[in-house]
Residue, then its C-alpha position, 0 to 999 in steps of 0.5 A: m447749029a445741029t450737033a453731029p451724031h456721036p459714032g456708035l450711039a445710034a439707036d438702030l445699031l444693035t449689037d448681037t444678043v448675049l444669050p441666044v434668042r429662041p424663035a417662037l414656034i407657036d403663033r398665039g393667035s391673039a386676034a383669032r381667039l377673040r372670034p366667038g365660037m372659034l374653038g367650035e370651028l376648029m373641031t373638025p376631024g383631021g384639023a386641030r391637034a389636042m394636048l392633054l394636061s391634067g394637073r401639072q402633067a402631060l401625056i408623054n410617049g417616049t420623048s414626045l408630047v402625045l398630040l391627038d386629033a382634037a375633034e375625035l378626042a372631044r367626040h370620045l369624051q363628050d358626056t363622060a366622066y372623062a370630059p375636060d374641065q376646059l378647052i383652051y386655044l394655044g395657037t398654030a404652029l409656025p414655020g420651023s416647028d416640028l408640026a405642019a405650019g398652021t396646025p391649030l393646037i387646043l389644050f384639053l384640061l382634064p379632071q385632076q384625078f387623072e394626074v398620075r396614071a390614067e389607064e382607065f381613061e386611056a382605054h376610052i381614047a383611040g390613038i394613044p400609044e401603048g406605053a404612054q405615060w403622064a409626066g410633068f415638065r421637069d421630068v421630060a424637059a431635057t428630052l423634048n424637042p423645041t416645039d414640044t417644049a414651047i407647047f408644054v411651057e405655054a400650056s402649063a402657064v395658062a393652066n396654072w393661071h386658070a387654076t389660081h384665078t377662079h374668082c373675081p378679085r373685086c367682088g368674089a364671084a366665079t369668073e367665066p373663061e372667054a377668048g379661047g381661054w385667055v380671058r376670064r370675065c366676071p358675070s357680076d360686075g363685067s370686069e375682065h381678067y388676063p393671065r399674069t406673069d411675075p417678073a423675077i431677076i436672076v443674076t451672076v455676081v462677079g467680084p473685083d478679081g473676076r470670081l463668080l458668086l453662087g449660092g444655095g438654100g436649104p441644109l448647110d451641107a447641100r451640094n447645090y449652087s446656082t445664081l442668085a434670084g428674086f422677084v421684082e417688087p411693085g414700083e421697082s425697076l429691073e436694075q433696082a431689083v438686082v441691087r435690092e435682092i443681092g443686098e438682101e440675100v448675101g449682103v453684097r453691094v452691086t456696082a453695075c448690072q447688065y441685062l443678058g436675056s430671059q426664059s419663061w418659067p411658068f411654075p407657077a408664072s415667072l419670067m426669069l430676067g437674066f443679068t450679070a452684075t459687078t461688085a467691089d465686095t469680096e465677102a458674102t453673108p447669106d441671109g440664112v433664109e433664102v440663101t444659106r450658103a454662098r461661095w466665090f469661084s474662080r473658073s478653074e475652081l468651079q470646073e473642078a468642083v463640078l467634076s469632082g461632085e463637090i457641088v452641082i450646078s443648074s441644069r442646061l435647061s435653065i437660064a441659070r446655066a446659060l448665065i453661069e456659062h456666059w461668065f465662064g466663057g464656054t461649056i462647063q463639063d458635068r460630072p459624067d454620072s450626073a450629066 
């Protein structure tokens, strides 16, 4: 006899996500980038837009990325000391982005020596606004619009991978980029290598009395406190990583945990997977290595400590702040001089 379905357990009945899901603004074009010669085809005037990246810094004008005509930029840089080390296809703008839908985007990886200031380089390129400067993502993330943020994060992630995976792990031969910059092939043994992402769990730990456990590293008198985090090890589930990392870092035994959301953090190649966890413990003992300070907060204690400047918590750009405010039940007010 067939068993009647249990109410509320159907696999197609999904609840709202706990942390907001930000829609994709760039179509990565995984099929398009496999076409031989695809990057060359995009180099027509008035077509693809180019993002400039040197080391970890991009060219910024005020609160926006500087995006130039890719064909014109390539023409100006050809056969000069400023020619890019590599071109990488980032994809096309999706509806809802701040660019016209379908706009192709190409990353120009510039020589490392232009990372800090590049007046001489800029003098050779038309279209760079006066006053534009080179800046890292952390320097400008709070002011960039969502489209520029998505472009900067994607570009940083794939650029970091290229910088650290130049040789074949099998035979040591120098690899060659293919597929618009999303594959590196070994010319010696034919093996293909793809960008990697390292999963890391980040957790709000809540005690039996509802208080939140935050921690920090560095000097014992430092004021920064945040959620606890750690990398997932091979052969380990995300939930097992939560239990292990919290136990290792602060000696607290997790009784249950729940996934809440994620955030890419490509510095160099992390994907932060956010959890909240419960524990019956009320004492925390920092390991003294990764975590030197650990402290429990009630909601009122945390808000008072932040406003007084006694502690500083993660910025609103981070998933850590989203996790803390999920526990808090609303927006935590920053100290006015640090907002």
